[in-house]
C-alpha positions as CSV (number, residue, x, y, z in Angstrom):
1,X,108.8,-68.9,-233.1
2,X,105.8,-68.0,-235.2
3,X,102.2,-69.4,-235.0
4,X,103.5,-72.3,-237.2
5,X,100.4,-71.8,-239.4
6,X,98.4,-73.8,-236.8
7,X,100.3,-77.0,-237.8
8,X,101.6,-79.6,-235.3
9,X,105.2,-79.3,-234.5
10,X,107.4,-82.1,-233.2
11,X,111.2,-82.2,-232.9
12,X,113.5,-84.6,-231.2
13,X,117.1,-83.8,-230.2
14,X,119.5,-86.8,-230.1
15,X,122.6,-85.1,-228.5
16,X,123.5,-82.5,-225.9
17,X,123.5,-78.9,-227.3
18,X,126.4,-78.0,-225.0
19,X,129.0,-80.7,-225.7
20,X,127.5,-82.8,-228.5
21,X,127.6,-86.0,-226.4
22,X,124.8,-88.4,-227.1
23,X,124.4,-90.3,-223.8
24,X,121.4,-88.9,-221.9
25,X,121.3,-90.0,-218.2
26,X,117.7,-91.1,-217.8
27,X,117.5,-92.7,-221.2
28,X,120.4,-95.0,-220.2
29,X,118.4,-96.2,-217.1
30,X,115.2,-96.6,-219.2
31,X,117.1,-98.6,-221.8
32,X,118.3,-101.0,-219.1
33,X,114.7,-101.4,-217.8
34,X,113.5,-102.1,-221.4
35,X,116.2,-104.8,-221.8
36,X,115.2,-106.5,-218.5
37,X,111.6,-106.4,-219.5
38,X,110.6,-104.3,-216.6
39,X,109.1,-101.5,-218.6
40,X,107.1,-101.6,-221.9
41,X,109.3,-100.6,-224.9
42,X,106.6,-98.0,-225.9
43,X,107.6,-95.9,-222.9
44,X,110.3,-93.5,-223.9
45,X,110.6,-91.3,-220.8
46,X,109.9,-91.3,-217.1
47,X,106.8,-89.4,-215.9
48,X,108.8,-86.8,-214.1
49,X,110.7,-86.0,-217.4
50,X,107.4,-85.0,-219.1
51,X,106.1,-81.4,-219.1
52,X,102.9,-80.7,-220.9
53,X,100.1,-78.1,-220.8
54,X,97.8,-75.8,-222.5
55,X,99.2,-72.3,-223.4
56,X,95.9,-70.5,-222.4
57,X,94.8,-69.7,-218.8
58,X,91.9,-71.8,-217.5
59,X,89.5,-68.9,-217.2
60,X,90.0,-68.1,-220.9
61,X,89.4,-71.8,-221.8
62,X,86.2,-71.7,-219.8
63,X,84.9,-68.8,-221.8
64,X,85.6,-70.4,-225.2
65,X,82.9,-72.2,-227.1
66,X,82.9,-76.0,-227.4
67,X,85.1,-77.1,-230.3
68,X,87.5,-74.2,-230.0
69,X,91.2,-75.0,-230.6
70,X,94.1,-73.6,-228.6
71,X,97.8,-74.5,-228.7
72,X,99.1,-77.1,-226.3
73,X,102.7,-78.1,-225.7
74,X,104.8,-81.1,-224.6
75,X,108.4,-81.3,-223.6
76,X,110.7,-84.2,-222.5
77,X,114.0,-83.4,-220.9
78,X,117.1,-85.3,-219.9
79,X,120.6,-84.7,-218.5
80,X,123.9,-85.1,-220.4
81,X,126.1,-87.8,-218.8
82,X,129.2,-85.9,-220.1
83,X,128.7,-82.3,-219.0
84,X,125.6,-82.4,-216.8
85,X,123.6,-80.0,-218.9
86,X,119.8,-80.4,-218.6
87,X,118.3,-80.1,-222.1
88,X,115.1,-80.9,-224.1
89,X,115.1,-84.2,-225.9
90,X,111.7,-83.7,-227.4
91,X,109.5,-80.6,-228.1
92,X,106.0,-80.7,-229.4
93,X,103.1,-78.4,-230.2
94,X,99.6,-79.8,-230.6
95,X,96.1,-78.4,-230.8
96,X,93.8,-78.9,-227.8
97,X,90.1,-79.0,-228.8
98,X,87.7,-77.9,-226.0
99,X,85.1,-80.6,-225.5
100,X,82.0,-81.0,-223.3
101,X,82.7,-81.7,-219.6
102,X,80.1,-83.9,-218.0
103,X,78.9,-82.4,-214.7
104,X,79.0,-84.6,-211.7
105,X,75.6,-85.2,-210.2
106,X,75.0,-83.2,-207.1
107,X,73.8,-85.3,-204.1
108,X,71.5,-83.5,-201.8
109,X,71.9,-83.6,-198.0
110,X,68.9,-85.8,-197.6
111,X,70.3,-88.3,-200.2
112,X,73.7,-88.2,-198.5
113,X,72.1,-89.2,-195.2
114,X,70.2,-92.0,-197.0
115,X,73.4,-93.2,-198.6
116,X,75.2,-93.3,-195.2
117,X,72.4,-95.5,-193.8
118,X,73.0,-98.1,-196.5
119,X,76.2,-99.3,-194.8
120,X,76.3,-103.0,-194.2
121,X,76.9,-102.6,-190.4
122,X,73.9,-100.3,-190.0
123,X,71.9,-101.7,-187.0
124,X,68.7,-100.2,-188.5
125,X,69.0,-102.4,-191.6
126,X,70.0,-105.7,-189.9
């Protein structure tokens, strides 16, 4: 697959590539949950069916300037009820834009000791 001219890519597959059957296992369970009102209809896959990530190692991302774009991917998979083949039901390429990460404030040892003493059951404060 080429660079895709840096455009987003999204493709959904509605049947098994092995046997042509169109009854995915987990989709059937999710459809029942939708019908019973137990899951929002906007949800189209279980969390464990989702695979996503950034196609660049973290150390390379750390060295990129803020605002840099790198390819990111997403995949949803299911299992065919007819032949048992595991296959992709949705593939997607997006662009990840590096943003600013806010640093967590560092608490000094003295401040940590002070914060521990603020407990409600501290006999020094009662």
